[in-house]
C-alpha positions as CSV (number, residue, x, y, z in Angstrom):
1,X,-4.8,-25.2,-10.6
2,X,-8.1,-22.8,-12.2
3,X,-10.6,-25.2,-11.1
4,X,-9.9,-24.4,-6.8
5,X,-10.2,-20.8,-7.7
6,X,-12.7,-19.1,-5.3
7,X,-12.9,-22.0,-2.9
8,X,-11.6,-21.9,1.0
9,X,-8.5,-24.3,1.6
10,X,-8.0,-25.4,-1.6
11,X,-4.6,-25.6,-2.5
12,X,-1.2,-27.1,-1.2
13,X,0.0,-24.0,-1.6
14,X,-2.5,-22.0,0.8
15,X,-0.1,-22.2,4.1
16,X,3.0,-21.1,1.8
17,X,0.6,-18.4,0.4
18,X,-1.0,-16.9,3.6
19,X,3.0,-16.4,4.4
20,X,4.0,-14.7,2.0
21,X,1.6,-11.8,2.5
22,X,2.3,-10.7,5.9
23,X,4.4,-8.4,6.4
24,X,8.4,-9.0,6.5
25,X,8.9,-6.5,9.3
26,X,6.9,-4.8,10.8
27,X,8.8,-1.2,10.8
28,X,6.5,0.7,8.8
29,X,3.6,-0.5,11.5
30,X,5.4,1.4,13.9
31,X,6.3,4.5,11.6
32,X,2.5,5.0,10.3
33,X,1.4,4.3,14.1
34,X,4.1,7.6,14.6
35,X,3.0,10.5,11.7
36,X,-0.4,9.4,12.7
37,X,0.1,10.4,16.5
38,X,2.1,13.6,15.0
39,X,-1.6,13.9,12.5
40,X,1.3,13.4,9.4
41,X,-0.1,11.2,6.2
42,X,2.4,9.9,4.4
43,X,0.9,8.4,0.7
44,X,2.9,5.7,-0.6
45,X,3.5,5.2,-4.3
46,X,6.2,1.7,-5.8
47,X,7.0,1.8,-9.1
48,X,9.6,-1.1,-9.2
49,X,10.3,-1.8,-13.4
50,X,11.5,-4.9,-12.2
51,X,12.0,-7.0,-8.9
52,X,9.5,-7.6,-6.1
53,X,8.7,-5.4,-3.0
54,X,7.8,-6.4,0.9
55,X,3.9,-4.9,-0.3
56,X,2.6,-5.9,2.4
57,X,5.4,-4.7,4.8
58,X,5.2,-1.3,2.7
59,X,1.7,-0.2,2.6
60,X,0.9,-1.0,6.5
61,X,2.6,2.8,6.4
62,X,-0.3,4.8,4.8
63,X,-2.8,2.1,6.8
64,X,-1.8,3.5,10.1
65,X,-1.7,7.1,8.9
66,X,-5.0,7.6,6.6
67,X,-2.2,7.4,3.1
68,X,-3.4,6.1,0.7
69,X,-1.1,3.3,-0.9
70,X,-0.4,3.3,-5.3
71,X,1.7,0.0,-6.7
72,X,2.7,0.3,-10.9
73,X,4.6,-2.9,-11.3
74,X,6.9,-3.1,-13.8
75,X,6.9,0.8,-14.5
76,X,8.1,1.6,-17.6
77,X,9.5,5.6,-18.2
78,X,7.6,5.3,-21.5
79,X,5.0,2.9,-20.3
80,X,3.4,4.3,-18.0
81,X,5.4,7.9,-17.4
82,X,1.7,9.9,-17.7
83,X,0.0,7.2,-14.5
84,X,2.5,8.1,-12.4
85,X,2.4,11.7,-13.3
86,X,-2.0,11.5,-12.3
87,X,-0.8,10.0,-9.4
88,X,1.1,12.0,-8.4
89,X,-0.4,15.2,-8.8
90,X,-3.1,13.2,-7.3
91,X,-1.4,12.5,-4.1
92,X,-0.2,16.1,-3.5
93,X,-4.0,18.3,-5.3
94,X,-5.3,16.0,-2.2
95,X,-6.5,17.1,1.4
96,X,-6.4,15.7,4.9
97,X,-7.9,16.7,7.6
98,X,-7.2,14.8,11.4
99,X,-9.1,15.3,15.1
100,X,-11.7,17.3,13.3
101,X,-15.1,18.1,15.9
102,X,-18.1,18.3,14.9
103,X,-20.6,20.6,17.1
104,X,-25.0,20.1,17.0
């Protein structure tokens, strides 16, 4: 119910909701760790037109390798095409640095 918002332990769905927020697979986490070891950063753009995604698992990839995750739910090309284009341009233009050393 809306009256339980912001309260901890508020609803009977807490355990099931917490379970839904856990990744269904560790594949993307291990792939992200491999990418990080080889200084590869991955930006992930998810733009599903329908259905659901295991974002808890998918978004582990950029989290582990210094990338960014972008989510455009219920994507429609006519409505969201410009947002997707801007997102892609930002990803391509972004600068990343790995294993930097600073001496004073």
